[in-house]
C-alpha positions, 0 to 999 in steps of 0.5 A, spaced: 123 252 821 129 249 825 136 250 823 140 244 821 145 242 826 152 243 823 158 238 824 166 241 825 169 241 819 176 238 820 182 241 816 189 238 816 193 243 819 201 243 819 200 242 827 200 235 825 205 232 822 207 226 821 213 224 826 218 221 820 218 228 817 223 230 822 229 229 823 232 225 829 234 230 835 240 227 836 245 223 831 250 217 831 256 222 833 251 224 840 250 216 841 257 215 841 259 221 846 253 218 850 256 211 850 262 213 852 260 217 858 256 210 860 262 207 860 266 211 864 260 211 870 261 204 869 269 204 870 268 208 875 263 204 879 268 198 877 273 202 881 270 203 887 269 195 887 276 194 890 276 190 896 280 196 899 277 201 903 283 206 904 286 204 896 287 209 890 281 206 886 276 207 891 278 213 893 281 218 888 279 215 881 273 213 882 270 219 884 274 223 878 270 218 872 264 218 876 264 226 876 267 226 869 262 221 866 256 225 869 257 232 869 262 232 863 261 226 858 254 225 857 252 233 857 256 233 852 254 228 848 246 231 849 249 238 847 253 237 841 251 239 834 255 238 828 257 245 825 254 246 819 260 248 813 260 256 813 259 260 806 264 264 804 263 272 807 259 276 802 263 280 797 265 287 799 259 292 799 260 298 794 260 305 797 255 310 796 257 314 791 260 321 793 256 328 792 261 333 790 
């Protein structure tokens, strides 16, 4: 007699969680810092638009703003994490009794 064909049973694992159950990786503060970084970068490009080739804005200020925006502010916005409140240190541990 032929054996019946078994269908695979689908199990719900914890690997298949809904997307709404996990918090977003970046918070409001992160997006504010990223927005500030974008503003610094835009200010650097605007400073580069000055008509003179040998001016202070396009030669000095613009590269400083661009490097600061790309290398400092944007990575800081990505890596920033709000610190969790620290718990108080546990009470001093009692010393074991001395043996005489």
